[in-house]
PAPA-245136 format. One record per residue (C-alpha): x, y, z; residue in three letters. Coordinates in nm, 4 decimals, always signed. Layout:
# PAPA-245136
R         xx         yy         zz    aa
R          X          Y          Z   ALA
...
***
This chain:
# PAPA-245136
R         xx         yy         zz    aa
R   +11.3731    +9.9394    +4.7980   MET
R   +11.7204    +9.7908    +4.7688   ARG
R   +11.8802   +10.1131    +4.8917   GLY
R   +11.6910   +10.0917    +5.2222   LYS
R   +11.7795    +9.7293    +5.2991   THR
R   +12.1509    +9.7837    +5.3654   LEU
R   +12.1085   +10.0663    +5.6215   PRO
R   +11.8392    +9.8677    +5.8040   VAL
R   +12.0644    +9.5597    +5.8112   ALA
R   +12.3572    +9.7641    +5.9460   ILE
R   +12.1428    +9.9187    +6.2200   ILE
R   +12.0098    +9.5747    +6.3162   GLY
R   +12.3623    +9.4335    +6.3343   PHE
R   +12.4858    +9.7225    +6.5493   VAL
R   +12.1937    +9.6774    +6.7897   LEU
R   +12.2601    +9.3035    +6.8214   LEU
R   +12.6295    +9.3588    +6.8922   VAL
R   +12.5537    +9.6313    +7.1476   ALA
R   +12.2981    +9.4142    +7.3293   ALA
R   +12.5392    +9.1208    +7.3495   GLY
R   +12.8245    +9.3387    +7.4727   GLY
R   +12.6242    +9.4925    +7.7538   SER
R   +12.5065    +9.1545    +7.8801   ALA
R   +12.8581    +9.0374    +7.9645   HIS
R   +13.1079    +9.1710    +8.2158   HIS
R   +13.4738    +9.1312    +8.2971   SER
R   +13.5968    +8.9637    +8.6129   PHE
R   +13.7402    +9.2857    +8.7546   SER
R   +13.4160    +9.4762    +8.7019   ALA
R   +13.2308    +9.2589    +8.9493   GLU
R   +13.4741    +9.0498    +9.1565   PHE
R   +13.7687    +9.1347    +9.3817   ASP
R   +14.0990    +8.9543    +9.3212   ILE
R   +14.2047    +9.0649    +9.6710   GLU
R   +13.9187    +8.8692    +9.8315   LYS
R   +13.9669    +8.4960    +9.7698   PRO
R   +13.7065    +8.2815    +9.9396   ILE
R   +13.6458    +7.9126   +10.0118   THR
R   +13.2832    +7.8137   +10.0494   LEU
R   +13.1668    +7.4754   +10.1766   GLN
R   +12.7965    +7.4204   +10.1541   GLY
R   +12.4922    +7.2446   +10.0202   ILE
R   +12.3474    +7.3008    +9.6750   LEU
R   +12.0056    +7.4647    +9.6804   THR
R   +11.9720    +7.5487    +9.3098   GLU
R   +12.1603    +7.5075    +8.9822   LEU
R   +12.1133    +7.7436    +8.6894   GLU
R   +12.2626    +7.5687    +8.3853   TRP
R   +12.2217    +7.8718    +8.1571   VAL
R   +12.4176    +8.1032    +7.9259   ASN
R   +12.6209    +8.3141    +7.9412   PRO
R   +12.7190    +8.1814    +8.2879   HIS
R   +12.5957    +7.8957    +8.4985   GLY
R   +12.5161    +7.9688    +8.8634   TRP
R   +12.5325    +7.7549    +9.1754   LEU
R   +12.3259    +7.8600    +9.4745   HIS
R   +12.4474    +7.7075    +9.7972   MET
R   +12.3720    +7.7333   +10.1659   ASP
R   +12.6882    +7.8025   +10.3627   VAL
R   +12.7059    +7.8061   +10.7428   VAL
R   +12.9110    +8.1071   +10.8536   GLY
R   +13.1405    +8.1278   +11.1562   PRO
R   +12.8513    +8.2741   +11.3569   ASP
R   +12.6285    +7.9741   +11.2730   GLY
R   +12.4085    +8.1770   +11.0382   GLU
R   +12.3192    +8.0109   +10.7065   VAL
R   +12.3769    +8.2331   +10.4053   VAL
R   +12.2719    +8.1445   +10.0508   ASN
R   +12.5604    +8.2224    +9.8147   TRP
R   +12.5332    +8.2647    +9.4367   ALA
R   +12.8439    +8.1361    +9.2604   VAL
R   +12.9075    +8.2239    +8.8969   GLU
R   +13.0593    +7.9501    +8.6795   MET
R   +13.1494    +7.9149    +8.3148   GLY
R   +12.8886    +7.8600    +8.0456   ASN
R   +12.7348    +7.5119    +8.0161   PRO
R   +12.9315    +7.4217    +7.7012   THR
R   +13.2640    +7.5052    +7.8681   ALA
R   +13.1628    +7.3104    +8.1796   LEU
R   +13.0703    +7.0085    +7.9670   LEU
R   +13.4106    +7.0228    +7.7954   ARG
R   +13.5747    +7.0138    +8.1387   ARG
R   +13.3801    +6.7007    +8.2295   GLY
R   +13.1049    +6.8550    +8.4411   LEU
R   +12.7469    +6.7516    +8.3785   ARG
R   +12.4218    +6.8921    +8.5079   ARG
R   +12.3685    +6.5525    +8.6749   SER
R   +12.6813    +6.6148    +8.8888   ASP
R   +12.4722    +6.8655    +9.0866   PHE
R   +12.1821    +6.6842    +9.2534   PRO
R   +11.9922    +6.9009    +9.5025   PRO
R   +12.1421    +6.8677    +9.8493   GLY
R   +12.4943    +6.7681    +9.7423   ILE
R   +12.7671    +6.9181    +9.9576   GLU
R   +13.0775    +7.0558    +9.7858   PHE
R   +13.3554    +7.3128    +9.8180   VAL
R   +13.3998    +7.6130    +9.5899   VAL
R   +13.7101    +7.8276    +9.5761   GLU
R   +13.6805    +8.1641    +9.4111   GLY
R   +13.6601    +8.5375    +9.4644   TYR
R   +13.4015    +8.7534    +9.6398   GLU
R   +13.1899    +9.0163    +9.4676   ALA
R   +13.2992    +9.3773    +9.5091   LYS
R   +12.9520    +9.4886    +9.6181   ASP
R   +12.9571    +9.2849    +9.9419   GLY
R   +12.6656    +9.0591    +9.8488   THR
R   +12.6992    +8.6828    +9.9008   PRO
R   +12.8093    +8.6382    +9.5396   THR
R   +13.1317    +8.4831    +9.4147   ALA
R   +13.3106    +8.3919    +9.0963   ASN
R   +13.3853    +8.0216    +9.1299   GLY
R   +13.7255    +7.9012    +9.0149   ILE
R   +13.7285    +7.5390    +9.1356   THR
R   +13.4655    +7.2965    +9.2597   ILE
R   +13.5593    +6.9960    +9.4718   THR
R   +13.3027    +6.7199    +9.5110   PHE
R   +13.2707    +6.4834    +9.8111   PRO
R   +13.4346    +6.2007    +9.6103   ASP
R   +13.7457    +6.4180    +9.5588   GLY
R   +13.6816    +6.5188    +9.1968   ARG
R   +13.8098    +6.8703    +9.1372   ASN
R   +13.7025    +7.0807    +8.8372   PHE
R   +13.7882    +7.4217    +8.6980   PHE
R   +13.4570    +7.6064    +8.6994   ALA
R   +13.5820    +7.9568    +8.6294   GLY
R   +13.3686    +8.1730    +8.4113   SER
R   +13.5866    +8.4649    +8.3199   SER
R   +13.9077    +8.4150    +8.5132   GLY
R   +14.0991    +8.6659    +8.7165   THR
R   +14.2941    +8.8174    +8.4318   GLY
R   +14.6141    +8.7208    +8.6113   GLY
R   +14.8706    +8.4625    +8.5050   PRO
R   +14.7962    +8.0978    +8.5628   GLU
R   +14.9755    +7.9361    +8.8584   PRO
R   +15.3392    +7.8732    +8.7680   GLY
R   +15.3466    +8.1297    +8.4857   GLN
R   +15.5647    +8.4385    +8.4926   ARG
R   +15.4059    +8.7813    +8.4989   ARG
***
């Protein structure tokens, strides 16, 4: 019986690692560093979940059409460490998000900063761009 336990444990571990690895993605797999975007809109939904939080916001486009954007943020623990709380996002609040558009052309973005009406500005990035931080050398 003991001889069968180790192989079963190894298989279980490998399956857990594989499942976790496929659930996450890199910035460059989904978002385009060449397409920075600034979105100003009204919060319609907040998903305070792992592995990434999501903001859903209605944004009025240049043509007057309202588009609901999904904005990926960091995980809730990282957001809490940066000073953001779930209570900072009441339904209907208007805010500005700077980030990068999705490669697939859907109204999806990776949020880098969030600016609230009272002027508070937070880093909300989930995975980053992979590039150097502002002011750093390449």
